[in-house]
VOVOFI-772955 format. One record per atom (N, C-alpha, C): x, y, z. Coordinates in steps of 0.001 Angstrom, whole numbers, plus 524288, in hexadecimal, padded with zeros to 5 digits. Layout:
% residues N
XYZ;...
//
This chain:
% residues 290
48FAB4A16BC5FDD;4925D4A550C5CA9;492384A385C56FE;48FA54A68BC53CF;48F2E4A4FBC4E57;494244A65BC4B62;496444A288C48A8;49AD24A39CC4560;498F54A626C4051;493D34A690C3FB9;491A24A928C3B26;492854AF00C3B48;492BE4B168C3FFF;493BD4B702C4063;4998F4B809C3FC8;49AD04BC9CC3DC2;4A05D4BE10C3D36;4A2B04BECAC429F;4A6E54BC15C43A2;4A95B4BC3FC48C6;4AEBA4BEB9C4873;4B05D4C0EFC4CDB;4B5C24C2C2C4D5E;4B8A24BEACC50A4;4BC984BC37C4E48;4BF4B4B7DBC50C6;4C5154B935C5144;4C70C4B8EBC5611;4CC984B9FBC5708;4CF644B4D0C57ED;4D3D54B414C5549;4D6D64AF3DC55D3;4DC694B080C5785;4DDF34AE2BC5BD9;4E3674AE89C5D97;4E61B4A984C5BD8;4EA124A9FCC5886;4EC8A4A559C5638;4EA4C4A43AC50DC;4E9534A875C4DE4;4E69E4A815C48DF;4EA074A5C1C448E;4EF234A5BBC454D;4F2914A407C4101;4F38749E1EC40FE;4F1F849B65C4520;4F2C3495BBC4558;4EEFC492C5C41E6;4EF7548DA1C41E8;4EC2948A46C3EA1;4E65948B35C3FAD;4E4BA48ADCC44A0;4DF2F48B67C45F1;4DD6A49109C4521;4E095494CAC46D5;4DF2A49A4FC4661;4DE6F49C0FC40C6;4E20149A81C3D57;4E1A649C2EC37D9;4DCE9499BBC352B;4DBC6494D1C368B;4D71E49231C345F;4D227494E1C364D;4D20749630C3B58;4CD70498D4C3D84;4CC9B49E24C3AF9;4D0E04A0FAC3A2D;4D0674A626C37BD;4CDD64A5A9C325E;4CFB24A1DAC2F37;4CD654A115C29FD;4C79B49FB4C2A61;4C65E49C42C2E10;4C0F349A8CC2EBB;4BD6B49F19C305C;4BF134A210C3444;4BBD44A65EC3644;4BB314AABBC3241;4BF694AC07C2F7A;4BEF44B045C2BA1;4BB954AE85C2706;4BBAB4A963C25BA;4B8514A772C2180;4B2874A7F9C22F6;4B1704A840C280D;4AC0F4A907C29E1;4AAFD4AECFC2B17;4AE804B233C292C;4ADDC4B7EBC2985;4AE2E4BA05C2F1F;4B1214B751C3274;4B2214B95EC37B0;4B7144BCACC379C;4B7914C005C3B8E;4BC594C328C3C17;4C01B4C03AC3FA8;4C4E14BF4EC3DC4;4C8C64BC70C40E3;4CD664C001C41FB;4CECC4C05DC46FE;4D3814C36AC4853;4D7614BFDEC4B2B;4DC5B4C0C7C4A2C;4E0764BDC2C4CBD;4E2864C0ACC5176;4E3334BDF5C55C1;4E5504C051C5A8A;4EAD94BE51C5B4E;4EE994C1EBC5B8A;4F40A4C05DC5C9D;4F5614C20FC622A;4F7544BE68C6542;4F8BF4BFA6C6AA2;4FE844BE70C6B7F;501754C276C6CD3;506FC4C1B1C6E2D;507934C27BC7410;50C544C1B6C75F1;50D424C248C7B94;50BDA4C7C0C7D81;50CF04CBAEC7A31;50C014D115C7BF2;5069A4D326C7A70;503424CFCFC7835;4FDED4D180C76E2;4FABF4D1C8C7BE9;4F82B4D627C7CCD;4F5124D6A8C819D;4EF894D493C80BF;4ED084D316C8501;4E79A4D141C84B8;4E4174D58EC827D;4E5674DA72C83AA;4E24F4DEDCC81A7;4E2A64DF19C7BB1;4E75C4DE3EC799C;4E8144DE28C73E1;4E4BB4D9DAC7171;4E4B64D551C73FD;4E1AA4D0E4C71FD;4DBD94D227C724A;4DA404D484C76A3;4D4B04D5D9C7768;4D2B94D973C7310;4D6064DD19C7171;4D47D4E0B2C6D35;4D3714DDAAC6828;4D6774D97BC6755;4D5DF4D664C6282;4D1084D2DBC62AC;4CFD64D0C1C6753;4CB814CCEFC678A;4C6504CF5FC6939;4C6564D46FC6A8C;4C1824D729C6BFA;4BD684D66CC67B0;4B8BA4D4F4C693C;4B4454D441C65A4;4B4D84CF96C61FC;4B8B04CC2CC62DE;4B8D54C77EC5F83;4B4E34C390C61BA;4B26B4C08FC5E40;4AE744BCBCC5FE2;4B1004B7D5C620D;4B5444B634C5F7F;4B7D84B149C60F2;4BDB44B231C6137;4C0134B01FC654E;4C5C14B057C65E4;4C7CE4AAB9C65D1;4CB894A9A8C6253;4CDC34A463C61CD;4D3934A4A5C6304;4D5354A175C66B0;4DAA44A179C6874;4DD6449C7AC66B3;4E11349D11C6304;4E40049894C60F0;4E9DE49960C61BD;4EB4549CBDC6560;4F0C549E2FC6603;4F3FF499A3C6815;4F8F949996C66BB;4FC89495A7C68DE;50080493B7C64E2;5057549359C6692;5097E49118C6323;5087A48B3FC629E;50A98488D7C5E80;5096B4835FC5D5D;50B1047FB7C61D0;507B347BF1C62D6;5089D47846C6720;50C51473E3C6572;50C7D472C8C604F;50FB846E70C5E63;5153A47072C5D4C;5186247070C6167;51DB747279C6123;520C547014C65A4;525CC47106C65BD;528EC46F3FC6A34;527F2472F9C6EC3;5265A470EEC732F;5252147444C77AF;529EE4751AC7B21;52D14478F1C79D1;5312147AA4C7D7F;52E5347DCEC81BB;5311A47F2DC85E1;52EA34825CC8A05;52CE44879DC87CD;53010489E4C8453;52E9B48EFDC8220;529E848E6CC7E81;52984489F9C7BA1;524FF48941C782C;5200848864C7B59;52085485AFC7FC5;51BF3484E8C8320;519D748A2EC851A;51D6C48DC9C862A;51BBE49314C87C8;518AE495B6C8361;51A8F494EBC7E73;517C849728C79ED;51269494A8C794A;5123148F76C79CF;50D2F48CB6C7974;5095748F07C7D5E;50B4148FF6C8212;507E4491DDC865A;5063B49789C856F;50A1949AE9C8475;508BC4A07BC840F;505694A19AC7F42;5068149ED5C7AE2;5038749FE2C7612;4FDD949E1CC7695;4FCC749AACC7A4B;4F768498DFC7B27;4F4F149B74C7FF4;4F75149A9DC846C;4F4DA49C3EC8957;4F4FA4A22DC8A0C;4F9994A487C893B;4FA044AA33C89FA;4F6C34AD2CC85FB;4F6BC4AB36C8128;4F3994ADBEC7D06;4EDC64AD6DC7E56;4EC114A8E2C8029;4E6864A829C8180;4E5034ABA8C8613;4E87C4AC1DC89E1;4E77A4AF9EC8E60;4E69D4B531C8C72;4E9E64B6DDC88CC;4E97A4BC30C86BA;4E4554BCFAC83CF;4E2BA4B905C80D2;4DDBD4B960C7DFD;4D9274B9F6C81C9;4D9454B6E0C85FE;4D4DE4B717C89B6;4D50B4BC25C8CEB;4D9BA4BE07C8E20;4DA2F4C336C90A7;4D7C84C75FC8D20;4D8924C6BAC87FE;4D65D4CA6FC8433;4D0634CA04C8406;4CE634C524C844C;4C8B14C45CC8461;4C6524C74FC8906;4C8F54C6FEC8D7E;4C6F64C9AAC9234;4C6784CF8FC9157;4CA304D1C3C8E6C;4CA444D775C8D7F;4C6074D920C89A0;4C4B84D5B8C85D9;4C10E4D71CC81A1;4BBBD4D8C8C83C2;4B99E4DCEFC8173;4B43B4DE85C82CC;4B0604DACAC8024;4B14C4D9C8C7B08;4AE0F4D5F4C783C;4B15D4D10AC7765;4B05E4CD28C7AA4;4B3AD4C87CC7AB8;4B1FE4C498C767B;4B5884C10CC74FA;4B3F54BCF7C7148;4AF894B9ACC73A3;4AC524B76AC7038;4A82B4B3E1C7226;4AA694AE65C7313;4AE9E4AD31C7031;4B0D14A7F2C7069;4B6C34A83BC702A;4B9504A561C73AD;4BF0A4A4F8C73B6;4C08549F44C72E3;4C2E949E2DC6E57;4C4B3498DFC6D0D;4CA9B498C6C6DBA;4CC7E495A3C7166;4D21149596C7284;4D44049015C71CB;4D88C48FB4C6EF0;4DAE548A98C6DDA;4DD0648819C72CE;4DCDE482E2C72CE;4DF7F47FB4C76B5;4E0E047AA3C73DB;4E20647678C76B4;4E3AB471AEC7403;4E24846CDDC7731;4E1CB4686DC7479;4E0A646380C7726;4E53E461BCC7A82;4E9B246469C79F8;4EE2F46368C7D5F;4ED1246461C8317;4E89A466B2C844F;4E7064678DC89C6;4E5E846257C8C80;4E45645E50C896D;4E26C45962C8BAA;4E6DD4557EC8CAE;4E5CA451C9C903A;4E99C44D9FC9131;4E91844955C8D09;4ECCC445A7C8D3A;4ECF044169C895C;4EA0E43C87C8B33;4E87443C7AC9023;4E64F437ABC926F;4E07143705C9189;4DDB043B50C9073;4D7F743B21C9009;4D63843CCAC8A9A;4D12C43BD1C8965;4CEC043E5AC84DF;4CBE244329C86EB;4CB394471EC8391;4C97F44C34C8577;4C51544E86C8233;4C0B444FD4C84BE;4BCCD4534DC827E;4BE39458DDC8413;4BAE945CA2C829D;4BC2A46224C83B2;4BC8146362C8981;4B9B546078C8CB0;4B98D461B5C9246;4BD8445E9FC9575;4C0EB45BA2C92D5;4C4E84589DC959F;4C88545C44C98A7;4C9BD45AA9C9D6D;4CD9E45D9CCA07A;4D25E45A2ECA1AA;4D2FB45602C9EA2;4D7A6452B3C9F2E;4DC1445534C9C08;4DE9145902C9E84;4E2AD45BF7C9BE0;4E80445978C9CD5;4EB7945A40C9916;4F0CF4582FC99A0;4F3DB45B72C9D95;4F7F945913C9F9E;4FB6145BCACA350;5008545CECCA078;500424607CC9CA7;504FB461CBC99B2;504AA46779C97DA;508CA4693FC9543;5091E46EC3C93B5;504AF4704BC8FFF;5038C46CF0C8C20;4FF9A46E4AC8833;4FA3846EE3C8AAF;4F8E046B5FC8E35;4F3D046BB6C90D9;4F3834709AC943D;4F7BF471B3C9714;4F7E247669C9A5D;4F74E47B4EC9700;4F9EE47B49C927D;4F98847FA7C8ED6;4F3D54806FC8D23;4F14447C2BC8B99;4EBCB47C79C89D4;4E83347E52C8E3E;4E92347C6BC92F6;4E5C847DF9C975A;4E64F483C6C9891;4EB26485B2C988B;4EBFF48B4FC9996;4E9BC48EA8C9534;4EA4A48CB9C906E;4E84848F56C8BB5;4E25448FE2C8C23;4DFBE48B8EC8D6D;4DA0548B9CC8DE7;4D83748EE1C9289;4DB3348EBDC96CF;4D9B8491C6C9B74;4D9974979CC9A25;4DD6A49960C9713;4DD6949EE6C9577;4D8BF4A00DC91F3;4D7B549C8FC8E32;4D34749D5EC8A9D;4CE1D49D85C8D97;4CD85499F2C9168;4C88D49978C943A;4C73C49E36C979D;4CB1B4A189C989D;4C9F34A660C9B82;4C6164A9CDC9882;4C5C84A911C9347;4C2274AC3DC9021;4BC7C4AB4DC91C9;4BB704A6A4C940D;4B6254A593C9610;4B47D4A995C9A27;4B84C4AB79C9D2D;4B7234AF4CCA153;4B4FC4B464C9F1A;4B5F14B55AC9A16;4B4324BA46C97AC;4AF894B95FC940F;4ACE14B4E3C94D8;4A80F4B3CDC91F0;4A8F94B21DC8C55;4ADAB4B022C8B27;4AEE54AE80C85CC;4AEB74A887C8586;4AB974A67AC81F5;4AB7F4A0C3C812F;4B0E349F09C7F51;4B31649B3FC8220;4B884499B7C8128;4B8E0493E7C7FF4;4BBD5492A8C7BE1;4BCA748D33C7A4F;4C28448C32C79E0;4C45F48832C7CB2;4C9CF48666C7C18;4C9CE4820BC7811;4CC294831AC738A;4CC2547F5DC6F2D;4D0CC47BADC6FD3;4CFC2476F6C71B8;4D3FD47327C7288;4D5004703BC6D75;4D8C24723AC6A67;4D9EB47013C6541;4DCCB46AE4C65B4;4DB1646710C627E;4DE3D4626BC6199;4E235463A0C5D58;4E4CA45F8BC5B52;4E8934604BC5711;4E58F46206C5234;4E7294666FC4FEA;4E444468AEC4B83;4E694466C1C4657;4E32A464ABC42F8;4E4D6462D5C3DCE;4E2A846667C398F;4E6174682BC361D;4E49946BBEC31E3;4E85F46B0EC2D5D;4E69546C9EC28AE;4EA1546C84C241A;4EE9847054C24D6;4ED59474D3C2737;4F0FC47944C271C;4F4DD47962C2B9F;4F4CB47581C2F08;4F858475D7C337F;4F67847252C37D7;4F768473E1C3CA8;4F5ED47096C410F;4F93346B9CC410A;4F6FF4676EC4320;4F9ED4628BC43D3;4FBCC46040C3EA1;4F8B1460DBC3A6D;4FA0845E5EC3570;4FF2D46064C332F;500664653DC3460;50539467A0C3278;509F84647AC3454;5099C4626AC391D;50DEF45F63C3B64;50D9545992C39D2;508D0457A2C3947;50807451FDC389B;5089C45031C32F0;5067145335C2F44;5062745155C29D6;50B6C4507EC2723;50F224542EC2776;513F94537AC2473;516AE44E36C254D;5179B44C75C2A47;51A284475EC2AE5;516F0442DCC28A5;511BB4431DC2924;50E6F43EEEC26F6;50EE643EC3C2105;50EEB44360C1E95;50F494438AC18DA;5147D4415FC16F6;5188A441E4C1A48;51DB643FCFC18D9;51E4443A0DC1A54;51A17437DAC1CAB;51A3543257C1E15;51D2243136C2317;51E0D4354AC264E;520CF4346EC2B45;51D5D435EBC2FEF;51835435F5C2F1C;514A043726C3366;513A243256C36B4;511E043336C3B68;5109A42ECCC3ED6;50E78430B4C43F9;50D4442D00C475F;50AF242E78C4C6D;50EF743168C4FBE;50CF343468C5376;5103A4376BC570C;5105A434A8C5C4D;515064336BC5E31;5157343073C630D;5130C42B0DC624E;5101C4292FC6654;50DB4423F7C65CE;508AD42413C629C;506CD428D9C615B;5022642968C5E14;4FD034286DC60DD;4FD554271EC65E7;4F886425DBC68CA;4F5BA42AB8C6AD6;4F85942F3BC6AA1;4F5F443403C6CB3;4F1374359EC6970;4ECF74370FC6C2A;4E83F438E2C6988;4E91743E7AC67A0;4E74D43F76C62D3;4E7B3444AEC6087;4E22E446DFC5FE4;4E13044B55C6256;4DC2F44E11C61AF;4DD274527BC5DD6;4DA3E45291C59A3;4DB7D455D3C551A;4D68D45870C5312;4D73F45C53C4F98;4D2C445EDEC4D0F;4D47B46101C47C1;4D1134608BC43EA;4D202462EDC3EC5;4D0EF468C3C3F4B;4D43046BF6C3CD3;4D3B1471ABC3D48;4CE3447397C3BD4;4CBBA4712CC37DA;4C67A472F6C3643;4C27E4721DC3A9E;4C2E646DB3C3D5A;4BF5C46CBDC41C5;4C07947086C463D;4C569471D8C4701;4C6C84759FC4B1C;4C43B47AE9C49FA;4C49447CA6C4517;4C23C481B3C439C;4BC4C4817FC4429;4BA0147D29C426E;4B44B47C98C42CE;4B28547C5FC4883;4B5C1479FCC4BDE;4B46E479B5C5172;4B47847F25C53E2;4B80D48275C5227;4B82A487DEC541D;4B33048ABAC5281;4B1A248A32C4D89;4ACB648CA2C4BB5;4A81148A89C4ED2;4A8254856CC4FC9;4A3EA482E0C52A9;4A37F48518C5838;4A7DD485D3C5AC9;4A7DF487FFC601A;4A5F348DA8C600A;4A77B49090C5C0B;4A5AD495FCC5B90;49FB84963DC5B5A;49D6649242C58DD;497AA49237C582D;494DC48F5CC5C98;497C648D04C6040;49566489C4C645E;496B048C06C69B9;4936348FB7C6BA3;494AB49284C7076;4950348F10C7550;492D848A41C7505;4930B486C4C7993;4987E48480C7A8B;49BEB484D9C76A4;4A11C48272C7742;4A4DA4865CC79C2;4A724484C3C7E1D;4AB3B487EDC808F;4AEDE4844FC8397;4B30F4867FC85C1;4B6D548358C88AC;4BA8648078C8505;4BC8D47C0DC86D2;4C05547928C83A5;4BD86475E6C7F82;4BFA0475FDC7AC4;4BD6547304C7668;4C1CF4702CC7396;4C14546AFDC7322;4C530467E5C7052;4C4614685EC6A6F;4C85D46A41C67BD;4C84946A9AC6209;4CB36465E6C5FE9;4C88446170C5FDB;4CAD345C89C5E02;4C6AA4596DC5B24;4C85745633C5786;4C4C045290C54F2;4C29544EBCC58FA;4BDE344C91C5813;4BBBF448ACC5BBE;4BEB24437DC5B9C;4C274442EAC57E1;4C53643DF4C5753;4CB2543EB0C57C3;4CD2343F30C5C9F;4D2D343F25C5D35;4D4E4439CBC5BA7;4D9EC4395CC5A99;4DC1F4344EC590D;4E1CE4340AC5ACA;4E3FE42F5AC5AC7;4E97442EDEC5C62;4ED06430EAC5814;4F1BB43258C5992;4F59343412C55BF;4F6C942FB7C51D1;4F6C242AC7C53A0;4F7A54264AC5014;4F37342609C4BDF;4EE88426A8C4D80;4EA1D42675C49D0;4EA8242AF9C45F1;4EBDE42F8EC4801;4EC8C43431C44BC;4F0C14332AC408F;4F504430D1C4252;4F96842F95C3ED9;4F7BC42BC6C3A97;4F4BE427D8C3C27;4F2C7423ECC386E;4EF6442683C3439;4EBED42A11C35E9;4E86642CC8C3239;4EB9843040C2E8B;4EF734330EC30B5;4F2D54365CC2D7C;4F59A43322C2952;4F7BB42EA6C2AF2;4FA8342B41C2740;4F7004295AC22E6;4F232427DFC246B;4EE75425BAC209D;4ECDC429E8C1CA1;4EB8742E90C1E91;4E999432AFC1B18;4EDF4434CCC1795;4F2BF43529C19BE;4F72643728C16A9;4F9F5432D1C13A7;4F85742DEFC14C3;4FAC642969C1246;500B34294DC133A;50214429D3C1837;50797429D7C19C2;50862425F9C1E43;50D3442416C1ED1;50E4D42093C2334;50E9D423C2C2842;50D7142136C2C99;50D5142401C319E;5105C4210CC35D0;5140941DB5C3427;5166E41A3AC3807;51ADF41CCDC3B1C;51CB04216DC3963;5215542395C3BEF;52043425A7C416D;51CE44298AC41DC;51B9F42B95C470C;5201B42E94C4989;51EDC4316DC4DA8;522C84347FC507D;52286432F1C5639;526C1430C6C5866;5269142F2EC5DE3;52614433DAC6191;523D0432E5C662D;522E043714C6A00;527D543A1DC6B46;52C3843742C6BF7;53103439F4C6DA4;532C943DFAC6993;531DD43CC8C6487;5337A44068C605F;5301644558C6082;52AFF444A6C617E;5276F44922C61D3;528E944C81C6691;52A4E449E0C6AE5;52BE844CBDC6F9F;5310544FAFC6EBE;5348144D67C6BA0;5396A45016C6A5A;5386945531C6770;534AB45506C63C8;53384459A0C6091;5306645DBAC6397;52C5045C05C6657;5289C45FB8C68AB;529274606AC6E99;52C6445D16C711A;52CC745D76C76CE;5277545C9EC794B;5263145FEBC7D14;5212C45F75C7FD4;51C8C46041C7C17;51D8A4632FC77D3;519734641FC73F2;517A245F36C712A;51A9345AE2C71C7;51914455EBC6F53;513E4453E1C7170;5124A455CAC760D;50D4D45415C7858;508B54553BC74AF;5095245963C71A2;5051645AFCC6E0A;503BE4568CC6A49;507BB4538AC6898;506A844F4EC64DC;50692449E1C675C;508F544944C6BF7;509514440DC6E52;5051D442F5C7268;502F244708C74D7;4FEF44462EC78DF;4F9B6444C8C7660;4F6E544157C78F9;4F1C343FA5C771C;4ED9844388C78DF;4EA2344525C7545;4E5C2448A1C7696;4E0DC4467DC73F4;4DD6744441C7713;4D88044223C74F9;4D415445D1C768D;4D27144908C72CD;4CF0244D79C73FE;4CA4444D5FC705B;4C5B444E9DC7290;4C0C844E6FC6F96;4BDF0453B2C6FDC;4BB7345558C6B7E;4B8EE45A7BC6B37;4B35345A4FC6D4C;4B2B745916C724C;4AD7E4580BC746C;4A9C545CB7C73E9;4ABA64616DC750E;4A824465FEC74D9;4A64946713C6F50;4A9DF466F4C6B99;4A85D467F8C6628;4A44446409C645C;4A52645F02C6589;4A17A45AF0C63DC;49C3145B85C668E;49C4645CA9C6BA9;4974F45D48C6E90;49407461BAC6C61;4969F465BDC6A53;493C146A3BC6839;492634699DC6271;493CB46512C6021;4920F463F5C5AC7;495F246544C5684;49AD74664EC57FD;49EC746751C53EF;49FEB46245C50F3;4A041462B6C4BBD;4A16645E2AC4870;4A6B345EFAC45D2;4AA3845B47C46A2;4AF7145B93C4448;4AF3D459E9C3E8E;4B1F145CC4C3B32;4B28D45B1BC35C0;4B6AF456D3C3555;4BA7E45700C38F5;4BEDB4533FC38CD;4BF5B45093C3E1B;4BBF444CB7C3EF0;4BC05449D7C43E4;4C09444605C4415;4C18844382C3F9C;4C57143F55C3F58;4CA7B44174C3CE8;4CEE243F8AC3EE6;4D3F64416FC3D1C;4D4BE44079C373C;4D2C043BF8C3554;4D33A43AC5C2FB0;4D0DA43F2BC2C62;4CC25440EAC2DEB;4C967444EFC2AD7;4CC6744A14C2AEA;4CE6144B74C2F8A;4D15E45051C300A;4D6434501EC2CA6;4D8ED44BB5C2CDC;4DDD344B1CC2A07;4DD0044B27C2422;4D8D744889C2259;4D7A64486BC1CBE;4D6B944DFBC1AB9;4D40045124C1DD3;4D2EF45683C1C35;4D805459A7C1BF3;4DB88458A0C1F97;4E06645BB1C1FE8;4E43945A40C1B8A;4E4AE45535C1A56;4E8B84539DC168C;4E6C245361C10F6;4E195453D9C103C;4DF8E4533BC0AE0;4E17D4579BC0747;
//
């Protein structure tokens, strides 16, 4: 699929960090971008009318994962991802002219903490976040039944100037009260927003890529190492840190997002020749804080 031709691209979750960046990128290349809003009472037929004849459908729906997970919030996490994705794929089934490509978000939270993971790893965690990701991907993968090339984008921690992880991390470091989270030994699999956007363009142009794809830099690192690099680049002390119990007090079960180890590698992207602009955390961070 040539990105050189004008495409009609539908994005569900267009107002978030990734969606808004993608919209700017696609419109700068003279593509038509439409936003899909799905509420509880939106029917699959309504969605089908919106995505009919679109070339690419991108699903980025979901409330923020970095929050305190009460039982009611867990329901929101689930419905905003799984139920929305089900509705999108039900709509794909109805369409006469279906999208050629369905890119649906997922997360490295699907994986366990005990192993390292390429794209084909099936060592999944036995927790709520992994179950959420598996159900989310299962709904997305139904699009394969209708002849639509489907990619589950397993995002690592996203770093950007405009938001993502840096929004939470930078302020305490700038005030000199930043430090490692928990024991700091947990592996962090991360990606710079520019590489994430370029990887999406790359997949659009590479018809051989389908299934699960890890959107992570080839060089994951420990939270301690990350903290050390942050301190060095910002010229701030990093000795304070936040103990695990304090993070658990604030986020409850949601603390797993920052305390669990995820060592993940972008095997499919690398095998197909994708080149990262920001392989190393130092380079990504320098670009963000400069």
